[in-house]
C-alpha positions in Angstrom: 17.6 -1.6 -2.3 17.6 -4.2 0.2 16.5 -8.3 -1.5 13.8 -10.3 1.7 14.0 -14.4 0.8 11.1 -16.0 2.5 10.4 -20.2 2.1 6.3 -20.8 1.4 4.2 -23.1 1.2 2.7 -24.0 -2.6 -0.3 -22.6 -1.1 0.4 -18.8 0.0 -0.3 -16.4 -2.9 3.1 -14.8 -3.8 1.7 -11.6 -5.1 -1.0 -11.3 -1.9 2.3 -11.2 0.2 4.0 -8.2 -1.8 0.7 -6.5 -1.8 0.6 -7.1 2.1 4.7 -6.0 2.9 3.8 -2.7 0.8 1.2 -1.9 2.4 2.2 -2.4 6.3 5.2 -0.2 3.9 3.2 2.4 2.9 1.0 2.6 6.1 4.2 3.1 8.2 5.3 6.3 6.2 8.4 3.9 4.7 7.5 3.9 1.0 4.6 5.8 -0.9 2.2 4.7 -2.6 3.3 5.1 -6.0 6.3 3.1 -5.6 4.9 0.8 -3.6 2.1 0.6 -6.8 5.4 1.0 -9.4 7.0 -1.9 -7.4 3.5 -4.4 -7.8 3.2 -3.6 -10.9 -0.5 -2.0 -10.3 -1.9 1.3 -10.6 -1.7 3.7 -8.3 -5.2 4.3 -7.7 -5.5 0.2 -7.5 -2.6 0.5 -4.7 -4.4 2.3 -2.7 -7.9 0.8 -3.5 -6.6 -2.4 -2.5 -4.3 -0.7 0.9 -8.3 0.1 2.3 -9.1 -4.2 2.6 -6.2 -4.3 5.1 -8.1 -1.3 7.3 -4.8 1.0 6.2 -6.1 5.1 5.3 -4.4 6.5 3.2 -4.7 10.1 4.6 -1.2 10.7 6.6 -3.4 12.8 9.1 -6.3 14.0 10.3 -5.6 17.5 8.5 -4.3 15.6 5.2 -8.5 13.9 5.2 -9.6 17.9 5.8 -8.1 18.8 2.6 -9.0 15.7 0.8 -12.7 16.3 1.5 -12.3 19.9 1.2 -10.7 19.7 -2.5 -13.9 17.3 -3.7 -16.7 19.8 -1.9 
């Protein structure tokens, strides 16, 4: 695993920065939602809800979305 060090103003919410980074990695398929949630110390469902606030879909493609909708019907 790699480590990144950032110098940010004190006014920046570090939890929000970490969430934005992991949401971006999740959106690109570089990390799973479960792994991201674990690294953030949050429940997977909470992570999935949060990424939606950044406009990142939790579905990998249209077929994935259709399968999810079929399961709920």
